[in-house]
Structures are given as structure tokens and as C-alpha cells.
Legacy VTK file of the C-alpha trace (Angstrom):
# vtk DataFile Version 3.0
C-alpha trace
ASCII
DATASET POLYDATA
POINTS 250 float
-10.387 13.831 18.074
-8.796 11.241 16.223
-6.842 9.636 19.017
-10.177 9.696 21.135
-11.826 7.529 18.301
-9.033 4.998 18.178
-8.862 4.670 21.927
-9.745 1.191 22.872
-11.623 2.286 25.978
-13.577 4.768 24.030
-14.503 2.105 21.483
-15.581 -0.409 24.215
-17.864 2.441 25.578
-19.265 3.285 22.413
-19.913 -0.585 21.574
-21.619 -0.770 25.003
-24.001 2.247 24.122
-24.737 0.776 20.464
-25.838 -2.377 22.159
-28.097 -0.431 24.540
-29.662 1.626 21.641
-30.001 -1.566 19.760
-31.911 -3.551 22.540
-34.227 -0.738 23.208
-34.964 -0.680 19.534
-35.522 -4.328 19.394
-37.628 -4.195 22.602
-39.898 -1.602 20.454
-40.110 -4.072 17.665
-41.087 -6.567 19.953
-43.679 -4.650 21.505
-45.172 -3.832 17.942
-45.607 -7.357 16.796
-46.424 -8.687 20.373
-49.212 -11.228 20.033
-49.184 -12.941 23.328
-51.183 -10.701 25.026
-49.024 -9.941 27.620
-48.733 -5.962 28.385
-45.442 -6.676 30.427
-43.480 -9.364 28.715
-43.226 -8.568 24.814
-39.835 -10.632 23.799
-40.349 -14.313 22.420
-38.068 -15.560 25.023
-36.161 -14.377 27.959
-33.295 -11.836 27.038
-34.098 -11.761 23.378
-33.706 -8.159 22.971
-30.078 -8.290 24.119
-29.346 -11.106 22.050
-30.624 -9.889 18.937
-28.950 -6.632 19.626
-25.767 -8.090 20.146
-25.952 -10.143 16.885
-27.228 -6.951 15.045
-24.290 -4.943 16.477
-21.809 -7.832 15.266
-23.693 -7.781 11.655
-23.358 -4.015 11.771
-19.617 -3.678 12.688
-18.800 -6.560 9.808
-20.479 -4.960 7.081
-18.464 -1.487 8.329
-15.174 -3.705 8.363
-15.767 -5.577 4.992
-16.605 -2.128 3.395
-13.481 -0.555 4.432
-11.339 -3.583 3.509
-12.744 -3.219 -0.089
-11.803 0.400 -0.174
-8.552 -0.061 0.790
-8.031 -2.773 -1.885
-8.973 -0.444 -4.405
-6.732 1.909 -2.969
-3.988 -0.407 -3.072
-4.438 -1.126 -6.669
-4.508 2.234 -7.793
-1.120 2.971 -5.450
0.119 0.068 -7.139
-1.048 1.222 -10.943
0.838 4.635 -9.795
4.023 3.345 -9.064
4.111 1.615 -12.433
3.314 4.722 -14.284
5.977 6.834 -12.296
8.412 4.133 -12.902
7.808 3.851 -16.536
8.072 7.689 -16.856
11.420 7.741 -15.146
12.643 5.083 -17.541
11.461 7.024 -20.373
13.254 9.956 -19.114
16.397 8.105 -18.684
16.049 7.010 -22.338
16.111 10.624 -23.200
19.160 10.929 -21.161
20.938 8.346 -23.445
19.873 10.148 -26.503
20.827 13.614 -25.076
24.626 12.111 -24.736
25.202 12.867 -28.210
25.403 16.400 -27.548
28.757 16.176 -25.276
31.447 17.025 -27.337
34.118 15.196 -25.290
34.017 11.702 -26.682
35.712 10.211 -24.059
33.047 11.952 -21.444
30.429 10.794 -23.812
31.388 7.138 -23.777
31.701 7.070 -20.076
28.221 9.003 -19.431
26.642 7.108 -22.059
27.593 3.533 -20.413
26.419 4.839 -16.953
23.034 5.750 -18.527
23.015 2.508 -19.900
23.447 1.157 -16.633
20.874 3.661 -14.900
18.544 2.101 -17.639
19.343 -1.426 -16.833
19.037 -1.089 -12.894
15.606 0.706 -13.472
14.187 -2.098 -15.102
15.197 -4.490 -12.764
13.463 -2.770 -10.461
10.489 -2.440 -12.575
10.694 -6.360 -13.017
11.058 -7.199 -9.531
8.101 -5.420 -8.618
5.823 -7.142 -10.980
7.281 -10.603 -10.153
6.249 -9.786 -6.179
2.950 -8.207 -7.076
2.109 -11.326 -9.370
3.292 -13.386 -6.076
1.054 -11.373 -3.820
-2.057 -12.199 -5.827
-1.335 -15.932 -6.336
-1.644 -18.175 -3.460
0.710 -20.744 -4.919
3.340 -18.099 -5.862
2.720 -16.694 -2.211
3.720 -19.995 -0.420
6.468 -20.155 -2.876
8.077 -16.886 -2.099
7.505 -17.089 1.665
8.677 -14.517 4.041
12.289 -15.454 3.443
11.785 -14.662 -0.383
10.523 -11.281 0.217
13.213 -10.376 2.565
16.138 -11.409 0.145
13.519 -9.401 -2.574
13.599 -5.929 -0.103
17.487 -6.451 0.050
17.847 -7.023 -3.633
15.634 -3.774 -4.209
17.760 -1.927 -1.631
20.851 -2.470 -3.607
19.411 -1.773 -6.794
18.328 1.646 -5.508
21.794 2.448 -4.024
23.099 1.838 -7.001
20.827 4.042 -9.338
21.451 6.621 -6.609
25.502 6.412 -7.440
25.254 6.180 -11.055
22.764 9.286 -11.153
25.436 11.063 -8.979
28.206 10.014 -11.001
26.227 11.294 -14.224
25.292 14.266 -12.698
29.268 15.126 -11.640
30.329 14.084 -15.159
27.952 16.748 -16.516
28.187 19.362 -14.356
30.475 21.794 -16.618
30.702 20.269 -19.789
27.065 18.940 -20.762
24.477 20.748 -22.392
21.728 22.738 -20.195
19.080 20.193 -21.495
20.926 17.669 -19.898
21.329 19.018 -16.662
17.576 19.846 -16.501
16.699 16.279 -17.655
18.966 14.785 -14.605
17.074 17.177 -12.262
13.705 15.936 -13.442
15.008 12.265 -13.142
15.617 12.705 -9.412
12.408 14.863 -8.929
10.566 11.750 -10.478
12.491 9.148 -8.406
11.018 10.890 -5.212
7.758 10.805 -6.227
8.166 6.984 -6.845
9.633 6.803 -3.502
6.621 8.636 -1.908
4.090 6.384 -3.697
5.661 3.289 -2.685
5.723 4.629 0.887
2.032 5.559 0.491
1.436 1.512 -0.900
2.837 0.222 1.941
1.137 2.115 4.258
-2.011 1.029 2.620
-0.954 -2.425 2.570
-0.256 -2.205 6.413
-3.916 -0.965 7.220
-5.473 -3.700 5.021
-3.623 -6.356 7.030
-4.718 -4.979 10.160
-8.493 -4.482 9.072
-8.703 -8.093 7.752
-7.992 -9.319 11.262
-10.358 -7.246 13.236
-12.955 -8.832 14.636
-15.603 -10.130 13.590
-14.208 -10.223 10.136
-11.438 -12.135 10.856
-13.627 -15.339 11.362
-14.719 -15.104 7.536
-11.698 -13.604 5.946
-10.532 -16.926 4.397
-14.165 -17.573 3.117
-14.517 -14.047 1.675
-11.054 -14.393 -0.077
-9.224 -11.749 2.170
-5.598 -12.844 2.324
-2.918 -11.059 3.621
-0.939 -9.312 1.575
3.069 -8.661 1.701
4.252 -5.177 1.064
6.341 -4.845 -1.782
8.949 -2.356 -0.532
10.593 -1.972 2.457
9.692 1.032 4.131
12.835 1.989 6.006
15.008 0.903 2.706
12.509 3.386 0.282
12.930 6.337 3.032
16.643 6.149 2.691
16.523 5.973 -0.776
14.171 8.832 -1.281
16.168 10.862 1.347
19.407 9.965 -0.685
18.000 11.556 -4.014
LINES 1 251
250 0 1 2 3 4 5 6 7 8 9 10 11 12 13 14 15 16 17 18 19 20 21 22 23 24 25 26 27 28 29 30 31 32 33 34 35 36 37 38 39 40 41 42 43 44 45 46 47 48 49 50 51 52 53 54 55 56 57 58 59 60 61 62 63 64 65 66 67 68 69 70 71 72 73 74 75 76 77 78 79 80 81 82 83 84 85 86 87 88 89 90 91 92 93 94 95 96 97 98 99 100 101 102 103 104 105 106 107 108 109 110 111 112 113 114 115 116 117 118 119 120 121 122 123 124 125 126 127 128 129 130 131 132 133 134 135 136 137 138 139 140 141 142 143 144 145 146 147 148 149 150 151 152 153 154 155 156 157 158 159 160 161 162 163 164 165 166 167 168 169 170 171 172 173 174 175 176 177 178 179 180 181 182 183 184 185 186 187 188 189 190 191 192 193 194 195 196 197 198 199 200 201 202 203 204 205 206 207 208 209 210 211 212 213 214 215 216 217 218 219 220 221 222 223 224 225 226 227 228 229 230 231 232 233 234 235 236 237 238 239 240 241 242 243 244 245 246 247 248 249
């Protein structure tokens, strides 16, 4: 059923039927307010009902499109906030993991794990700062022009490298603590990995919302007024393929 509604031919037929219905409505309105005394010609000018029906249809479509775009913008904001909350939670878990390394008896292993946890925390904060910088760029016209497409690609590459580094460090910590570590450390590592999956899923959702928003603002007739209404194209902060790869590797 959903594919039928998205079918372009169905949408054209639906638009024509709505215009025909609106034409009949305008004919009824002109007949109700007819002051010319004519019993056959109710329109103020020839074809007025068709012209008014087409204009009415465009206004209705515009209002629906604008309402959809506003809703998507709110979803993008909430999705971004959710990403920040989840990433901050992961950072707190990593800080707890660093504190729990004191339970490791082997001094050499303790120092190795502590160094890896510190590196993991640094990489996590690097991702968070990169996310904040790009989000500010997407909401600032001057910064958006400064970053440009090449800056976005470069940032995606950096984000991918950081995610891969985080995954490798976490795997190393897990291997080091597999036998000798306290159970609480193992449980915390498992929780960090699960939280990383949740962050990756939320990033995918964010990108899907951005993609849907960009399609919506270029839909006619809204596209003619998008600049006037301040509806600028948004750039996805995260590369979908890279996020999927990172999520699958965790």
C-alpha cells in the first residue's frame, strides 16, 4: 500500500482527481455568490473555477509539505540530542572503566589497560567534538560555505578512522582483561559495546531524517519558497556506510 502511494503515476492521478473535485467546489461557490443573473455562467471569467482549483491545490500541497518539513526538522533536532546524550553516557562508562582498572592485580597489565582506556576516552571525546563542530557548521550559513563538500568528506574520513581506532582499542582491552580482570570490568566493557551500537543506530536514524528533509525542501511547490522560508539543505554529520561498518564491527 505504501509503495502505491509513492508511485508517481498514482500521485499524478490523485492530483488530477483533487483538482477536478476542487473545480466542482469552486463552481458551487461561484453559483452560490452569483450576482450576474445568469443561470448558466457563474464564473467571474471563463475558466475561473479551473484556475482557482489549481491555485487551491498548490496552496494545499504547499501547506502539507511545509508541515512535513517542520516535523522532520524537529525529529532531526531530537535525534541529534539523543546522539549527544548517548555519546556522553559512553564517555561516562569509559571513565568508570578507567577507575575500575585499579582492581587489576598485575601492575604491568594494569598500566597497559589504563593507557588503552585513556586512549579510548580521548578518541571518544574527539568524536564528540567533531560532531559538535559539524552541527554548528550546518546551522551557520557562513560556516556551511566555509566547510563545503570537501570538508564534509574529510570529516567523514576522520570520523571513520576514529571509530575504527575506538573499536580496536576496545577489543584490545577486552583481550587483556578476558582472564585476569574482575567481573565488573567485563560487564562494563560489554555495556560500552552495547552503548556504541545504540549510538551507531541513532546516527543512522539521524542521517535518514536529514536525507528525508533534503528531499522534502526540494519538492514542488515548496522548492520555490524554501530560501525565503529559511529552509536550507542540511549535510549529514555521519557517513551512513561508515557508521554501518562501525556498528557491525562492535
